[in-house]
C-alpha positions in Angstrom: 0.0 0.0 0.0 2.9 2.4 0.8 4.3 1.8 -2.7 1.0 2.6 -4.3 0.7 5.9 -2.3 4.2 6.9 -3.2 3.6 6.0 -6.9 0.4 8.1 -6.9 2.2 11.1 -5.4 4.9 10.9 -8.1 2.3 10.6 -10.8 0.5 13.7 -9.4 3.7 15.7 -9.3 4.5 14.6 -12.9 1.0 15.5 -14.0 1.1 19.0 -12.4 4.6 19.5 -13.6 6.2 20.2 -10.2 8.1 18.1 -7.8 7.9 18.0 -4.0 11.1 20.1 -3.8 9.5 22.8 -6.0 6.4 22.9 -3.9 8.5 23.2 -0.7 10.7 25.9 -2.3 7.6 27.9 -3.4 6.1 27.7 0.1 9.3 29.0 1.7 10.0 31.6 -1.0 6.6 33.2 -0.3 7.4 33.8 3.3 9.5 36.8 4.1 10.1 39.0 7.1 9.0 36.3 9.6 8.8 37.2 13.3 10.7 35.0 15.7 10.8 34.3 19.4 13.5 33.0 21.7 12.1 30.6 24.3 14.4 30.1 27.3 18.1 29.6 26.6 17.9 27.0 23.9 14.8 27.3 21.7 13.9 29.5 18.7 10.4 29.6 17.2 9.6 31.3 13.8 6.0 31.7 12.9 4.6 32.9 9.6 1.3 32.6 7.8 2.2 29.4 5.9 5.3 28.2 7.8 6.2 27.4 11.4 9.7 26.4 12.5 10.9 25.3 15.9 14.7 24.9 16.6 16.0 23.5 19.8 19.7 24.0 20.4 22.2 22.0 22.4 22.8 23.3 25.9 23.5 27.1 25.8 24.5 27.2 22.2 21.8 29.7 21.2 22.6 32.1 24.1 26.4 31.8 23.4 26.0 32.7 19.7 23.7 35.6 20.5 26.1 36.9 23.1 29.0 36.4 20.5 30.9 34.0 22.8 30.8 31.3 20.0 30.2 31.5 16.3 28.7 28.0 15.8 26.2 25.9 17.6 24.3 22.6 17.3 20.6 22.1 16.6 19.3 19.0 18.5 15.7 19.1 17.2 14.3 20.9 14.1 10.7 20.8 13.1 9.0 22.6 10.2 5.3 22.7 9.6 3.9 24.0 6.3 0.3 25.0 6.5 
């Protein structure tokens, strides 16, 4: 059943002339000037009309980068929701 669903999605993309990557790129391209919010010391949330992103950083990496103590950090969890 999973193969059938995957095949139908590929057929739909082919019929419409766009791939899943193009649809995602279009959704992201249309979102500009998004507001963001820092939650605690390690989370960043970006919310737009069509896109919602949550990033959770390792330890105090986010705070250290914002304070310019470090230039790089590590993201532990990243979730993107396209509405």
